[in-house]
C-alpha positions in Angstrom: 2.9 -26.1 23.6 1.4 -22.4 23.7 3.7 -20.6 26.1 6.5 -21.7 23.4 4.3 -19.8 20.9 3.4 -17.1 22.6 7.3 -16.6 23.6 8.2 -17.3 19.1 5.2 -14.4 18.8 7.7 -12.3 21.0 11.0 -13.0 19.8 10.1 -12.3 16.0 8.4 -8.6 16.7 11.6 -7.6 18.8 13.3 -8.5 15.9 11.0 -7.0 13.2 10.0 -3.6 15.1 13.7 -3.0 17.6 13.5 -0.9 20.0 9.4 -1.4 20.8 8.2 -1.7 23.9 6.2 -3.4 26.0 3.2 -2.3 26.1 3.6 -1.6 21.8 4.2 -5.7 21.7 0.7 -5.9 24.0 -0.6 -4.3 21.7 0.5 -5.4 18.6 0.1 -9.1 19.5 -2.9 -8.6 21.6 -1.7 -10.5 24.8 -1.6 -10.0 28.5 1.1 -7.8 29.9 1.6 -10.0 32.7 2.4 -12.4 29.4 4.2 -10.0 27.8 6.2 -9.3 30.9 6.9 -13.1 31.7 8.2 -14.1 28.4 10.3 -10.3 27.5 12.3 -11.4 31.0 12.8 -15.1 29.9 14.8 -14.2 26.4 16.2 -11.6 27.9 17.8 -14.0 30.6 18.6 -16.9 28.3 20.6 -14.0 26.1 17.6 -14.1 23.0 17.2 -10.1 23.4 18.4 -6.9 25.2 16.5 -4.3 26.6 17.6 -0.3 27.2 16.1 2.0 29.3 14.2 5.6 27.9 13.3 7.5 30.5 9.5 5.4 31.4 10.2 2.8 28.6 12.7 0.1 28.5 13.2 -1.0 24.9 13.9 -4.4 23.7 16.8 -5.6 20.7 17.3 -8.8 19.2 21.0 -9.8 21.5 24.2 -9.1 18.9 22.0 -7.1 16.3 22.5 -3.7 16.4 25.5 -1.4 17.6 25.1 1.1 20.3 24.4 4.1 17.6 21.9 2.3 16.0 19.8 1.0 19.3 20.6 5.1 20.1 18.9 5.8 16.7 16.1 3.2 17.0 15.5 4.9 20.6 14.8 8.7 18.5 12.9 7.8 15.8 10.7 5.7 17.9 9.6 9.2 19.2 7.4 11.7 16.4 9.4 14.9 17.6 13.0 14.0 17.4 12.2 12.2 14.2 10.4 14.6 12.6 13.1 16.9 13.0 16.1 14.8 12.0 14.0 13.8 9.0 13.3 17.8 8.5 17.1 18.2 9.0 17.4 15.7 6.0 15.2 17.0 4.3 15.9 20.7 4.3 19.7 20.9 5.5 20.9 23.3 7.7 17.1 24.7 8.7 17.3 27.1 11.5 15.1 26.4 14.7 12.0 29.5 13.3 11.9 26.8 10.3 11.5 23.2 12.5 9.2 25.2 14.3 6.9 26.6 11.2 7.6 22.7 9.8 6.3 21.0 12.9 3.9 23.2 14.2 4.9 23.3 17.9 6.4 26.1 19.9 9.9 27.5 19.7 10.9 25.9 23.5 9.5 22.7 22.7 11.4 22.1 19.6 14.8 24.0 21.2 14.1 20.9 24.1 14.4 18.5 21.6 17.5 19.7 19.5 18.8 20.5 22.6 18.5 16.1 23.6 19.5 15.7 19.5 22.5 17.8 20.1 23.7 16.4 24.2 23.3 12.8 22.0 25.8 13.4 19.5 23.0 13.3 16.5 22.8 16.8 15.1 25.2 19.8 15.2 24.6 23.6 16.1 26.2 26.3 12.8 26.2 29.5 13.9 25.4 31.3 11.0 25.8 35.2 11.4 22.5 35.8 14.4 21.3 32.4 13.2 21.5 29.2 14.4 21.7 26.1 11.8 21.2 22.5 12.3 23.1 19.5 10.5 23.2 16.1 11.2 26.4 15.1 12.9 29.0 13.9 10.2 31.1 11.9 12.8 28.1 9.6 13.8 25.7 9.0 11.6 24.9 9.2 7.9 21.3 10.2 6.5 21.3 7.2 4.5 21.6 5.4 7.0 18.8 6.7 8.9 16.7 6.4 6.1 17.1 2.6 5.4 16.5 2.3 9.3 12.7 3.9 8.3 12.6 2.0 5.6 13.2 -1.6 7.4 11.5 -1.0 10.8 8.8 2.0 10.2 7.2 0.8 6.9 4.3 3.2 7.4 6.4 5.8 8.5 8.3 5.0 5.4 5.8 4.8 3.2 4.4 8.7 4.5 7.7 10.1 3.9 8.5 8.0 1.0 7.7 10.4 -2.0 9.6 13.3 -0.1 12.5 10.7 0.6 13.2 9.6 -2.6 14.3 13.4 -4.0 16.6 13.6 -0.8 17.9 9.6 -1.5 18.3 11.3 -5.4 19.9 14.7 -4.2 22.7 12.7 -1.8 23.3 10.4 -4.2 23.9 12.9 -6.6 26.1 15.0 -3.7 28.2 11.7 -3.3 29.0 10.8 -7.1 
């Protein structure tokens, strides 16, 4: 039955791409938006998937597969600028806003807006150092190794792009924690 195979394809896509949104599913699986909406609704009604709203997007997850803080991380890691900021913080340890602006090549007000959001979401902390503000991952909420694991598993293209830099970060993290 074609309808069931489409539903299974969508479910499999959501399992492999947690936090994906309908347009992404439509584009990747070459389906009509109506078909994707219908099957996503059916999957949610039957309890196989859950969704969470993020601004204009509704992000989809396999039911019971992720805790709230993991869903939050997927929401953030699916967005390029916040993801780049978090990765830069992992890589640099305590960068200033100026460091982030230079690395990302976007305006200070834009970086400031994203940083504020990441602080409000309890993903990063601001540390005052003299006249500078430096940023780090929140100690209690997330572990940089966990973020790297999510990237590796669910964003393989990004992972490959970052992998050389991440290997060095990963090794420095293991050294610190031994």
